[in-house]
DRENFI-338565 format. One record per residue: residue in three letters; y, z, x of N, C-alpha, C in turn. Coordinates in steps of 0.05 Angstrom, whole numbers, m for minus. Layout:
BEGIN
(fifi "ALA",(Y,Z,X),(Y,Z,X),(Y,Z,X))
...
// end
This chain:
BEGIN
(fifi "UNK",(m44,1188,m240),(m57,1187,m266),(m57,1159,m276))
(fifi "UNK",(m81,1149,m286),(m82,1122,m296),(m71,1120,m324))
(fifi "UNK",(m59,1098,m330),(m48,1094,m357),(m66,1074,m372))
(fifi "UNK",(m66,1077,m399),(m81,1060,m415),(m68,1032,m416))
(fifi "UNK",(m84,1011,m416),(m72,984,m417),(m62,978,m445))
(fifi "UNK",(m42,961,m447),(m34,950,m473),(m58,936,m485))
(fifi "UNK",(m64,942,m510),(m87,930,m524),(m77,911,m545))
(fifi "UNK",(m88,887,m544),(m79,866,m563),(m104,853,m575))
(fifi "UNK",(m103,851,m602),(m124,837,m616),(m114,809,m624))
(fifi "UNK",(m129,789,m615),(m122,761,m622),(m145,750,m639))
(fifi "UNK",(m139,742,m663),(m159,730,m680),(m160,700,m673))
(fifi "UNK",(m183,688,m676),(m186,660,m669),(m181,654,m640))
(fifi "UNK",(m193,671,m623),(m186,670,m594),(m205,652,m578))
(fifi "UNK",(m223,638,m592),(m243,622,m577),(m236,593,m572))
(fifi "UNK",(m214,584,m583),(m206,556,m579),(m176,553,m584))
(fifi "UNK",(m166,530,m577),(m138,523,m584),(m118,543,m574))
(fifi "UNK",(m99,549,m592),(m77,567,m585),(m87,595,m578))
(fifi "UNK",(m106,605,m593),(m116,632,m587),(m128,635,m559))
(fifi "UNK",(m143,615,m551),(m155,616,m524),(m133,614,m503))
(fifi "UNK",(m114,595,m507),(m93,592,m488),(m76,617,m486))
(fifi "UNK",(m71,630,m508),(m55,654,m508),(m70,676,m493))
(fifi "UNK",(m96,678,m497),(m111,699,m483),(m110,694,m453))
(fifi "UNK",(m112,670,m444),(m111,664,m415),(m83,669,m403))
(fifi "UNK",(m62,664,m419),(m35,670,m410),(m30,700,m408))
(fifi "UNK",(m43,715,m425),(m40,745,m426),(m58,759,m406))
(fifi "UNK",(m77,745,m394),(m96,758,m377),(m83,772,m354))
(fifi "UNK",(m89,798,m350),(m78,814,m329),(m89,842,m330))
(fifi "UNK",(m88,856,m308),(m100,883,m307),(m88,904,m325))
(fifi "UNK",(m63,899,m334),(m50,919,m351),(m53,913,m381))
(fifi "UNK",(m69,893,m388),(m73,885,m416),(m102,884,m422))
(fifi "UNK",(m110,897,m443),(m138,895,m453),(m137,877,m478))
(fifi "UNK",(m150,855,m476),(m151,835,m498),(m176,839,m514))
(fifi "UNK",(m173,842,m540),(m195,843,m559),(m197,816,m571))
(fifi "UNK",(m217,801,m564),(m219,773,m571),(m237,769,m595))
(fifi "UNK",(m226,760,m617),(m242,755,m641),(m251,726,m642))
(fifi "UNK",(m275,723,m651),(m286,696,m655),(m309,697,m674))
(fifi "UNK",(m320,674,m682),(m344,673,m699),(m369,667,m682))
(fifi "UNK",(m365,651,m661),(m388,642,m645),(m390,659,m620))
(fifi "UNK",(m413,673,m617),(m416,691,m595),(m414,677,m568))
(fifi "UNK",(m425,653,m566),(m425,639,m540),(m397,631,m532))
(fifi "UNK",(m382,620,m550),(m354,612,m544),(m337,636,m538))
(fifi "UNK",(m341,658,m553),(m325,682,m548),(m331,693,m520))
(fifi "UNK",(m357,693,m512),(m364,703,m486),(m352,686,m464))
(fifi "UNK",(m350,660,m468),(m338,642,m449),(m309,649,m444))
(fifi "UNK",(m294,654,m466),(m266,661,m463),(m263,688,m450))
(fifi "UNK",(m280,707,m458),(m279,733,m445),(m283,731,m415))
(fifi "UNK",(m303,715,m407),(m309,711,m378),(m285,698,m364))
(fifi "UNK",(m272,679,m378),(m249,665,m366),(m226,685,m361))
(fifi "UNK",(m222,703,m381),(m201,723,m378),(m207,742,m355))
(fifi "UNK",(m232,750,m353),(m240,768,m331),(m238,755,m304))
(fifi "UNK",(m245,729,m303),(m243,714,m278),(m214,712,m269))
(fifi "UNK",(m196,712,m288),(m167,710,m282),(m155,738,m275))
(fifi "UNK",(m172,758,m274),(m163,785,m267),(m155,802,m291))
(fifi "UNK",(m162,792,m314),(m156,807,m339),(m179,824,m349))
(fifi "UNK",(m174,838,m370),(m193,855,m383),(m197,845,m412))
(fifi "UNK",(m222,843,m421),(m227,831,m447),(m253,841,m459))
(fifi "UNK",(m253,845,m485),(m277,851,m500),(m278,832,m524))
(fifi "UNK",(m302,829,m535),(m306,810,m556),(m315,824,m582))
(fifi "UNK",(m303,816,m604),(m312,825,m631),(m316,800,m648))
(fifi "UNK",(m339,799,m662),(m346,776,m678),(m343,782,m708))
(fifi "UNK",(m333,762,m722),(m330,765,m751),(m324,738,m763))
(fifi "UNK",(m334,734,m788),(m326,710,m804),(m304,719,m822))
(fifi "UNK",(m279,710,m817),(m256,719,m832),(m255,708,m860))
(fifi "UNK",(m274,691,m867),(m275,682,m895),(m286,703,m913))
(fifi "UNK",(m299,723,m901),(m312,745,m916),(m297,771,m912))
(fifi "UNK",(m284,782,m933),(m269,806,m930),(m285,830,m920))
(fifi "UNK",(m311,829,m926),(m328,851,m916),(m329,850,m885))
(fifi "UNK",(m331,826,m874),(m331,824,m845),(m304,830,m833))
(fifi "UNK",(m283,823,m848),(m256,831,m839),(m254,861,m837))
(fifi "UNK",(m265,875,m856),(m265,905,m855),(m282,915,m832))
(fifi "UNK",(m304,902,m827),(m321,911,m805),(m307,906,m778))
(fifi "UNK",(m292,884,m777),(m276,879,m753),(m255,901,m749))
(fifi "UNK",(m241,908,m770),(m221,930,m769),(m235,956,m761))
(fifi "UNK",(m258,962,m772),(m272,986,m765),(m279,987,m735))
(fifi "UNK",(m288,963,m725),(m295,962,m697),(m271,966,m678))
(fifi "UNK",(m248,956,m686),(m224,961,m671),(m216,991,m671))
(fifi "UNK",(m216,1002,m695),(m208,1030,m698),(m228,1049,m683))
(fifi "UNK",(m254,1042,m684),(m274,1059,m672),(m276,1055,m641))
(fifi "UNK",(m269,1031,m632),(m275,1024,m605),(m251,1025,m585))
(fifi "UNK",(m227,1027,m596),(m204,1026,m579),(m184,1048,m586))
(fifi "UNK",(m175,1063,m566),(m158,1086,m572),(m130,1078,m580))
(fifi "UNK",(m121,1054,m573),(m95,1045,m580),(m95,1016,m588))
(fifi "UNK",(m75,1007,m602),(m72,979,m609),(m42,974,m609))
(fifi "UNK",(m33,956,m592),(m5,950,m589),(4,925,m604))
(fifi "UNK",(m14,905,m606),(m7,879,m618),(m30,868,m634))
(fifi "UNK",(m24,858,m657),(m43,843,m674),(m32,815,m677))
(fifi "UNK",(m46,795,m667),(m38,767,m670),(m57,754,m691))
(fifi "UNK",(m47,749,m714),(m62,736,m735),(m60,706,m731))
(fifi "UNK",(m79,696,m715),(m78,668,m706),(m100,651,m719))
(fifi "UNK",(m123,664,m726),(m146,648,m736),(m138,633,m761))
(fifi "UNK",(m149,609,m762),(m143,593,m786),(m160,568,m787))
(fifi "UNK",(m160,556,m810),(m173,530,m814),(m152,510,m825))
(fifi "UNK",(m155,485,m819),(m135,465,m826),(m137,454,m853))
(fifi "UNK",(m125,431,m857),(m124,419,m884),(m151,407,m891))
(fifi "UNK",(m168,403,m871),(m193,389,m875),(m190,359,m873))
(fifi "UNK",(m211,345,m873),(m210,316,m872),(m196,305,m897))
(fifi "UNK",(m183,282,m895),(m170,270,m918),(m189,267,m942))
(fifi "UNK",(m180,277,m965),(m197,275,m989),(m219,296,m991))
(fifi "UNK",(m220,315,m973),(m241,335,m974),(m239,352,m999))
(fifi "UNK",(m261,360,m1012),(m259,375,m1037),(m252,404,m1032))
(fifi "UNK",(m244,417,m1054),(m237,446,m1053),(m262,462,m1045))
(fifi "UNK",(m257,482,m1028),(m279,500,m1020),(m270,528,m1025))
(fifi "UNK",(m289,546,m1030),(m283,574,m1034),(m303,591,m1020))
(fifi "UNK",(m297,616,m1015),(m316,634,m1002),(m336,645,m1022))
(fifi "UNK",(m354,662,m1013),(m375,672,m1031),(m364,688,m1054))
(fifi "UNK",(m339,698,m1051),(m327,714,m1072),(m308,698,m1090))
(fifi "UNK",(m308,672,m1086),(m292,655,m1104),(m263,652,m1096))
(fifi "UNK",(m256,660,m1072),(m228,657,m1063),(m225,630,m1048))
(fifi "UNK",(m205,615,m1055),(m201,589,m1042),(m201,593,m1011))
(fifi "UNK",(m216,577,m997),(m223,582,m969),(m199,584,m951))
(fifi "UNK",(m179,567,m954),(m156,567,m935),(m139,592,m941))
(fifi "UNK",(m137,600,m966),(m122,624,m972),(m137,648,m961))
(fifi "UNK",(m163,648,m962),(m179,671,m953),(m177,674,m922))
(fifi "UNK",(m180,652,m908),(m181,654,m878),(m153,655,m866))
(fifi "UNK",(m135,637,m875),(m109,635,m863),(m90,657,m870))
(fifi "UNK",(m94,668,m894),(m75,689,m903),(m89,716,m908))
(fifi "UNK",(m108,717,m926),(m118,742,m936),(m131,759,m915))
(fifi "UNK",(m145,747,m896),(m157,762,m874),(m136,776,m857))
(fifi "UNK",(m114,762,m851),(m93,775,m835),(m78,796,m850))
(fifi "UNK",(m75,792,m876),(m63,813,m894),(m79,838,m892))
(fifi "UNK",(m106,835,m895),(m123,859,m895),(m124,872,m868))
(fifi "UNK",(m125,856,m847),(m126,868,m820),(m100,884,m815))
(fifi "UNK",(m77,873,m822),(m52,887,m818),(m52,913,m833))
(fifi "UNK",(m62,913,m858),(m63,937,m874),(m81,958,m862))
(fifi "UNK",(m105,950,m853),(m124,969,m841),(m115,980,m814))
(fifi "UNK",(m102,963,m798),(m96,970,m770),(m68,981,m767))
(fifi "UNK",(m52,981,m788),(m24,990,m786),(m21,1018,m776))
(fifi "UNK",(m38,1038,m785),(m35,1065,m774),(m38,1066,m744))
(fifi "UNK",(m55,1050,m733),(m59,1050,m704),(m35,1037,m690))
(fifi "UNK",(m25,1015,m702),(m1,1002,m691),(24,1019,m693))
(fifi "UNK",(26,1034,m714),(50,1051,m718),(51,1071,m696))
(fifi "UNK",(28,1081,m687),(28,1101,m666),(38,1091,m639))
(fifi "UNK",(39,1065,m635),(47,1055,m609),(71,1036,m611))
(fifi "UNK",(86,1038,m633),(109,1019,m637),(100,991,m634))
(fifi "UNK",(79,983,m649),(66,958,m644),(79,934,m657))
(fifi "UNK",(66,911,m654),(76,886,m664),(54,872,m679))
(fifi "UNK",(62,859,m701),(45,840,m715),(58,813,m714))
(fifi "UNK",(42,793,m705),(52,766,m703),(34,748,m720))
(fifi "UNK",(46,736,m741),(31,717,m758),(36,688,m748))
(fifi "UNK",(16,675,m739),(18,647,m731),(17,630,m756))
(fifi "UNK",(40,621,m765),(42,606,m790),(46,576,m784))
(fifi "UNK",(64,563,m799),(68,534,m795),(94,526,m808))
(fifi "UNK",(106,504,m798),(129,493,m811),(120,479,m837))
(fifi "UNK",(95,473,m840),(84,462,m865),(81,485,m885))
(fifi "UNK",(98,485,m906),(99,507,m925),(101,495,m953))
(fifi "UNK",(85,506,m971),(87,498,m999),(89,523,m1016))
(fifi "UNK",(108,523,m1036),(110,547,m1052),(85,554,m1067))
(fifi "UNK",(80,580,m1070),(56,589,m1084),(61,588,m1114))
(fifi "UNK",(42,575,m1128),(43,575,m1157),(26,599,m1166))
(fifi "UNK",(40,620,m1174),(25,645,m1181),(10,643,m1207))
(fifi "UNK",(13,621,m1222),(m4,616,m1245),(m30,603,m1238))
(fifi "UNK",(m32,592,m1213),(m56,580,m1203),(m57,582,m1173))
(fifi "UNK",(m57,607,m1162),(m56,609,m1133),(m82,600,m1119))
(fifi "UNK",(m104,598,m1134),(m129,589,m1122),(m132,558,m1124))
(fifi "UNK",(m112,545,m1135),(m111,516,m1137),(m136,505,m1151))
(fifi "UNK",(m143,518,m1173),(m166,509,m1189),(m159,483,m1205))
(fifi "UNK",(m134,480,m1212),(m126,457,m1228),(m118,433,m1212))
(fifi "UNK",(m103,438,m1190),(m92,415,m1175),(m96,420,m1145))
(fifi "UNK",(m121,415,m1137),(m127,421,m1109),(m120,398,m1091))
(fifi "UNK",(m108,405,m1068),(m103,386,m1046),(m105,402,m1020))
(fifi "UNK",(m120,392,m1000),(m123,407,m976),(m97,414,m961))
(fifi "UNK",(m79,394,m961),(m53,399,m949),(m37,421,m963))
(fifi "UNK",(m37,420,m989),(m23,440,m1005),(m36,468,m1000))
(fifi "UNK",(m63,469,m1000),(m77,494,m996),(m69,506,m969))
(fifi "UNK",(m69,490,m949),(m62,499,m922),(m33,509,m922))
(fifi "UNK",(m15,493,m933),(14,499,m931),(21,524,m948))
(fifi "UNK",(8,528,m971),(15,552,m986),(4,577,m973))
(fifi "UNK",(m19,575,m959),(m30,598,m944),(m11,605,m921))
(fifi "UNK",(0,585,m908),(18,590,m886),(44,602,m895))
(fifi "UNK",(54,593,m918),(78,606,m929),(71,635,m937))
(fifi "UNK",(47,640,m947),(39,667,m954),(41,685,m930))
(fifi "UNK",(33,675,m906),(35,690,m882),(64,698,m876))
(fifi "UNK",(82,680,m881),(111,686,m876),(122,706,m896))
(fifi "UNK",(115,701,m922),(124,720,m942),(114,748,m936))
(fifi "UNK",(89,750,m928),(77,776,m921),(92,789,m898))
(fifi "UNK",(98,773,m877),(113,784,m854),(140,795,m863))
(fifi "UNK",(154,780,m879),(180,789,m889),(178,814,m905))
(fifi "UNK",(159,814,m923),(156,837,m942),(147,862,m927))
(fifi "UNK",(127,859,m909),(118,883,m894),(139,893,m875))
(fifi "UNK",(154,875,m862),(175,884,m844),(196,899,m859))
(fifi "UNK",(204,890,m883),(224,904,m898),(215,932,m906))
(fifi "UNK",(190,934,m915),(179,960,m923),(176,979,m899))
(fifi "UNK",(168,969,m877),(165,986,m853),(193,995,m843))
(fifi "UNK",(212,978,m843),(239,985,m835),(250,1007,m853))
(fifi "UNK",(246,1004,m879),(255,1024,m898),(242,1051,m893))
(fifi "UNK",(217,1050,m884),(203,1075,m879),(208,1087,m851))
(fifi "UNK",(225,1073,m835),(231,1083,m809),(210,1077,m788))
(fifi "UNK",(192,1058,m794),(171,1051,m775),(182,1033,m753))
(fifi "UNK",(173,1037,m728),(182,1020,m706),(166,994,m704))
(fifi "UNK",(146,990,m720),(129,966,m718),(145,941,m727))
(fifi "UNK",(143,920,m711),(156,895,m718),(136,875,m729))
(fifi "UNK",(145,859,m748),(127,839,m761),(143,813,m762))
(fifi "UNK",(133,793,m749),(146,767,m748),(126,744,m752))
(fifi "UNK",(136,721,m759),(119,698,m763),(131,674,m748))
(fifi "UNK",(115,655,m740),(125,632,m727),(109,607,m731))
(fifi "UNK",(123,585,m729),(110,558,m726),(110,553,m696))
(fifi "UNK",(87,555,m682),(88,554,m653),(96,527,m642))
(fifi "UNK",(86,505,m653),(92,478,m644),(81,458,m664))
(fifi "UNK",(90,434,m663),(83,414,m683),(58,397,m674))
(fifi "UNK",(37,399,m690),(14,382,m686),(4,384,m657))
(fifi "UNK",(m4,408,m649),(m17,411,m623),(m45,399,m624))
(fifi "UNK",(m56,391,m602),(m83,378,m602),(m105,399,m606))
(fifi "UNK",(m104,413,m629),(m125,432,m636),(m146,419,m653))
(fifi "UNK",(m169,433,m656),(m190,422,m673),(m182,416,m701))
(fifi "UNK",(m165,433,m713),(m157,428,m741),(m139,404,m743))
(fifi "UNK",(m122,399,m724),(m104,376,m724),(m121,350,m720))
(fifi "UNK",(m139,351,m701),(m155,327,m696),(m173,320,m720))
(fifi "UNK",(m183,342,m734),(m200,337,m757),(m184,323,m780))
(fifi "UNK",(m158,330,m782),(m142,318,m803),(m134,289,m798))
(fifi "UNK",(m139,280,m773),(m133,253,m766),(m104,248,m758))
(fifi "UNK",(m89,270,m753),(m61,268,m745),(m59,266,m715))
(fifi "UNK",(m41,249,m706),(m37,245,m677),(m21,269,m666))
(fifi "UNK",(m31,283,m646),(m16,306,m635),(12,298,m625))
(fifi "UNK",(30,318,m628),(58,314,m620),(65,333,m597))
(fifi "UNK",(59,358,m601),(66,379,m581),(41,387,m565))
(fifi "UNK",(45,401,m544),(23,411,m528),(16,440,m536))
(fifi "UNK",(m8,447,m530),(m16,475,m535),(0,494,m518))
(fifi "UNK",(8,485,m494),(25,502,m477),(51,509,m490))
(fifi "UNK",(63,490,m504),(88,495,m518),(84,516,m539))
(fifi "UNK",(63,514,m555),(57,534,m575),(51,561,m564))
(fifi "UNK",(38,561,m541),(31,587,m528),(56,601,m519))
(fifi "UNK",(75,586,m507),(100,597,m497),(115,610,m520))
(fifi "UNK",(117,596,m543),(131,607,m566),(118,632,m577))
(fifi "UNK",(92,632,m578),(78,655,m589),(80,679,m569))
(fifi "UNK",(79,673,m544),(81,694,m523),(108,708,m525))
(fifi "UNK",(129,694,m533),(155,706,m535),(156,728,m556))
(fifi "UNK",(140,726,m577),(139,747,m597),(119,769,m589))
(fifi "UNK",(99,762,m574),(79,781,m566),(88,800,m544))
(fifi "UNK",(102,788,m524),(110,804,m501),(140,806,m496))
(fifi "UNK",(156,789,m509),(185,789,m504),(198,815,m515))
(fifi "UNK",(222,819,m506),(238,842,m516),(243,839,m545))
(fifi "UNK",(231,856,m563),(234,852,m591),(262,858,m602))
(fifi "UNK",(277,876,m588),(302,884,m598),(299,894,m627))
(fifi "UNK",(315,883,m645),(312,889,m673),(299,866,m688))
(fifi "UNK",(284,850,m674),(272,826,m687),(248,835,m704))
(fifi "UNK",(252,836,m730),(230,840,m748),(236,827,m774))
(fifi "UNK",(216,818,m788),(220,803,m812),(234,776,m807))
(fifi "UNK",(227,763,m785),(239,738,m777),(218,716,m777))
(fifi "UNK",(227,691,m779),(210,668,m776),(222,650,m754))
(fifi "UNK",(205,641,m737),(213,624,m714),(200,597,m715))
(fifi "UNK",(215,577,m709),(205,550,m704),(205,546,m674))
(fifi "UNK",(182,548,m662),(181,549,m633),(195,574,m623))
(fifi "UNK",(215,570,m605),(230,592,m594),(255,599,m609))
(fifi "UNK",(261,584,m630),(286,587,m644),(281,600,m672))
(fifi "UNK",(298,620,m679),(297,631,m705),(304,609,m726))
(fifi "UNK",(289,608,m748),(293,587,m768),(291,599,m796))
(fifi "UNK",(295,582,m816),(292,591,m843),(267,578,m856))
(fifi "UNK",(249,594,m866),(226,582,m879),(233,574,m908))
(fifi "UNK",(213,566,m923),(217,558,m951),(231,581,m966))
(fifi "UNK",(248,575,m984),(264,595,m998),(247,616,m1013))
(fifi "UNK",(223,609,m1020),(206,629,m1034),(202,654,m1017))
(fifi "UNK",(203,651,m991),(199,674,m973),(221,695,m977))
(fifi "UNK",(244,687,m988),(267,705,m991),(268,717,m1020))
(fifi "UNK",(249,709,m1037),(250,717,m1065),(235,743,m1069))
(fifi "UNK",(249,765,m1076),(236,791,m1080),(214,790,m1100))
(fifi "UNK",(217,774,m1121),(196,772,m1142),(171,759,m1130))
(fifi "UNK",(174,738,m1114),(151,725,m1102),(137,744,m1082))
(fifi "UNK",(152,760,m1068),(140,779,m1049),(123,799,m1065))
(fifi "UNK",(134,809,m1087),(120,828,m1103),(95,816,m1115))
(fifi "UNK",(97,791,m1124),(74,777,m1136),(52,773,m1115))
(fifi "UNK",(60,765,m1091),(40,761,m1070),(27,787,m1063))
(fifi "UNK",(43,808,m1061),(32,835,m1055),(11,843,m1076))
(fifi "UNK",(18,839,m1101),(0,846,m1123),(m25,829,m1123))
(fifi "UNK",(m21,803,m1119),(m44,785,m1118),(m63,793,m1095))
(fifi "UNK",(m52,798,m1072),(m69,804,m1048),(m84,830,m1052))
(fifi "UNK",(m70,851,m1062),(m83,876,m1067),(m105,873,m1088))
(fifi "UNK",(m100,857,m1108),(m120,853,m1129),(m145,838,m1119))
(fifi "UNK",(m141,819,m1102),(m164,805,m1090),(m181,823,m1073))
(fifi "UNK",(m167,840,m1057),(m181,860,m1040),(m197,879,m1058))
(fifi "UNK",(m185,889,m1079),(m198,908,m1097),(m223,895,m1110))
(fifi "UNK",(m219,870,m1118),(m241,856,m1131),(m266,853,m1113))
(fifi "UNK",(m260,848,m1087),(m282,844,m1068),(m293,870,m1057))
(fifi "UNK",(m275,888,m1049),(m282,911,m1034),(m282,937,m1051))
(fifi "UNK",(m269,936,m1074),(m268,959,m1091),(m247,979,m1081))
(fifi "UNK",(m229,972,m1063),(m209,990,m1052),(m181,977,m1054))
// end
């Protein structure tokens, strides 16, 4: 009797860390669902995975738009019988030095929308499928973290690209901690962890910011792979710096901040999607 392959959704799988992770995971026992925005680049990665003996399918979506995030979730739920891992990897960087504030069509600051809110919504929509397979959620965050000012989370008053990026990355970690705690309390086997994969890998977002790369993409891929395929044990609600467990900004441990972020996120989703 044939067995179903492990199914893993990787967002932002067309370049950088996402592409490298897909190629490292390529194999006959894993079905990779590769998310991207550009059909041509996504097809190239799919073909690379298949050429390496793996199995892969492509789903396209612009994660700046919550409606497209929902369509992506619908496509996963409708098209795949199981889901074992969700890797929230897609993101945009700080932008070029001095770049102005940008927002999506619904008025949400762009880095918060893409780097955090899309992954929050995907986790919420796909959680029932992950719960059925004792799945894993991995948020690819950053050591660059800035506390969220809940009086101005959209940075309307004091915008800076670095701050926008860093507060969205901390939001990913807060969400991982908060969701892991709630799932554990409910007796769910799903694990939720976040990590800083490596420092200044030579990705498009790093090069755009003008920063000289420090780490290799291979280093970041190895660290991420440890959470995707390694023995999870009781590892949930953790943050890792590379391969080592570490402590994020103290706001991640604040129950009030977790509740505020949860309320803010749910409110933004309701405002856009009505749910």
